[in-house]
C-alpha positions, 0 to 999 in steps of 0.5 A: 542497543536498546531500540524501544522506548516502550516496555515491550508487552508480554503478549509479544515478546518474541523479536520481529524484524518487518522487511519491507520496501516501503513505509507509510509512516507520516507525511514528512517521511517521503518513502513510500509510493502507495497501497504497499507502505500504506498499509506497512505505516499502519502496521507499524504504528498497531506495533506501538499502541501494542508494544510489540517486540517488532522493529521496521527496516526500509530504505531511505531513499534519497529523492522519495519516490517522486513529487508529483507537479504539473507541465505549463498544461497542467499535466502530470510533471514527475519531478524529484527533489532530494529530501533531508530528515533531522529527525533521523538518528544517523547510527555509528554503525555501517556495514558492507554488501557485494554488489556485482562484485563490488563493496557498497557499504550500507549505513543506517539511521534510526527512527525512534518510536517516539517520532511519531508513534511507531515501532523502532525504524531502521532505515538503509542508505548506501548515499554514502561518501564511502561508495562511488556514485554508481553505488549512493544512486542505489538508494536515490530513488523506490521502485527505480526502472533500471533492472540492475538498480531494482536488483541492489535495492533488494540486495541492501534491504534484505542482506544489508537489512539483515546484517545491520541487525546483526552489527546493531546486536539485535537478536531476531527470531523471526524475519519477516518479507512483506512482499518478496522485495527482501528475499537477499535477506534469507541467503545470508541467513542460509550463509548463517545458518547452513541448513534451509529448513533451520532458516525457514522455522525463522522467516515468514512472507506476506505476499501481496497481490496477484500482479506480474508487476508484484510478483518480480521474475529475473534470469537466475545468471543475472541475479547471482551475477549482481550478488543477490544470493550473498555469498552462495555460489549458483549451485547453491542457490539453485539447488536451495531454491528449486531452481536446478532446472530453470533460468526464470527466477520468480521473487515470490516463488523463492520467498514461498519456497523460504518460509515457515507460512505466508500469507494473502492479503484478503480472503479472495486473495488467499484463494486466488494465491492459492490457485496460483502457486498450486503447482510451485513444489516445496513452497509453504502453507498460504493461509489470510491474513487480511488487510487493515488501516490504523484507525487512531492515524486515519480518522478525523476525532470530532467525526468519531465522538458524534457517531460514538454519541448518536448524534446524528446532526453534529454527525452530518455537520462535521461532514460538511465541515470535512469537505469544506476542508478538502475543497480548500485543496481543490481551489487551490490547485484548480480554481474550483469552488466545489460546495459541501452539499453536493455528493461527492465522489472520490477517487483516489489510489496508485493509478494503474491499467486494471485499477480503472480509473477511468470506467466512469467515463466508459459511456461518455454521454452516460457519464456527460448526462450525470455530471450534468444534472443540476437537480441532483448534482454531482462531484467528482475528484480523481487523484493518485501517482502514476508509476513514472516510468508507466506512459500509459497511466500517466496518459490516463492521469491526463485524459482524466486532467483534460476533462476536468477543463470542460466541467466546474464540477470536476478535479483532478489533484496532485501530491496524493500522499499521505496529508492528502489521502486522508483530507480525500477520506474525510472529505468524501461521501462516496469512495470508489474503487472499480478493479478488474475483479480477482485483480485487487488483492485487499485494497485497503484506502476503502477501509480507512475512508470506511472509517470516516464516514464515505460508503465505499462503493467497490467492485466486489473484491479483496477487502469487500466481500469481507465488509459490505451489505449493499445498501446497508454499509456499502454500496457494491457493484455485483460481481460478474465472471473473471475470464470474461473479455477485458472489453465487456468486464468494462461494458458491464461493469460500467452499466451497474456501476451507473445503474447504482448511482443512479437508481440507489447511490444518488436517489437516497443521498438527496431523498432519504438523508435520514437512511444515508447517515445511517448507512454511514453509521453503519461503515463506519461501526463495521470497519471499526474492529475488524479492519483496524490495523490493531487486529492485523497486528496480533494475527501476524504474531498469533498465525504467523510469528508464534506458529 
């Protein structure tokens, strides 16, 4: 079966399957939750641009991640709606995987290259009439909170994906695991090759986060019972994964022991990942390949043309127009009419405690002074999706909604998906990023914001140290000692952030417009080459696939 609608470039002929639990391909295809998906989506677009021999393998989530709606008091309400996609092509081939001793049928859907301009993608589903109801629910919701369902999803992705590629006779040279979710594919390959050294020649791995939630742990006996190791018995599984005397099985460790090479997603994350996993016996080398975003997809073309033609007036004029477009969304959701002349700060990404969405209001009196200044006003927009079972994160989201009721220049938006993300990046002046230092592996949202002249204002973590020239193309909150207590980190970071806002960001915007435009232009120029996903897609071939 020929999956490609384009002639593969001679530079990129090695056949690669890119396994990911989520892909942010298009607003209409709701199979993603956040940054991992945004990265995978940009990668798949650059595969198409470069005509690489890569196929994406993911899951067709029947209900997506979740839809954001509001309760009567305007607080967040997770909502689930069954999705239907007529632009996908149902394959006439099905495969079977064994999950908890039950044969589960997996059917495949093809997203052809020319639909959205991406690599061809095979999306897997168990939501088919051949399965009982429980088996059908495996692919209902992305990142289901039930442990059994979550592991079942990983079996479908890894083993089901590998079997589907074999069933359609698509030969694969390299299996790329984007995070540890697809790890069961390694045990399917071992069942074929019978030799772990041979398996390793065909597997590479990307680790995306130092956070515990992104480095899953399960009891190895439970995983075996679920069918995580495919046809292998428990003794074999323990032996080839290095868990002979340990029952606490880490998917990340399993992946590091099964790949020929792995990569972290920024230079600083590379150092942290090598420290984190230094004691893992038999692990592969971890290099750094910094994440990137697809410029062609994310940027406003008129804004880029104004930059290329050195038309500063047109650049500012277009930026104000983009702000107006964003502010129509603000008015529609909140009833507030924002002013395109006013400095607009956006904090938008996955809501998680370590990302500190509420850091701006840590010193509440100082925050109120900032938000009520009529001489140099600011407007603040928050958006993002908390994990629907993370009640602490949902509470943070709702606290900000309650706060927004008190001030006309604060808005909290729902529906943070690709379309809104693009509008926020194109329509903001400042893109605020406030994770605790060393906790942000990459933070790609700031890349696509910078591409649109939204100035990155960030903790010096993730990709920021590789890009930022403070006061020239970004504003950087000075690094601190990550060993300090959380309370002390929050206090110092808030003080430094507010100092920079009050003494640098706001005065530059209002008093030095030429300097502000120069920073915008530097951001747009500096981010273009090193942080476009074309560089990423090439680097994966050169440093991982062809190794």
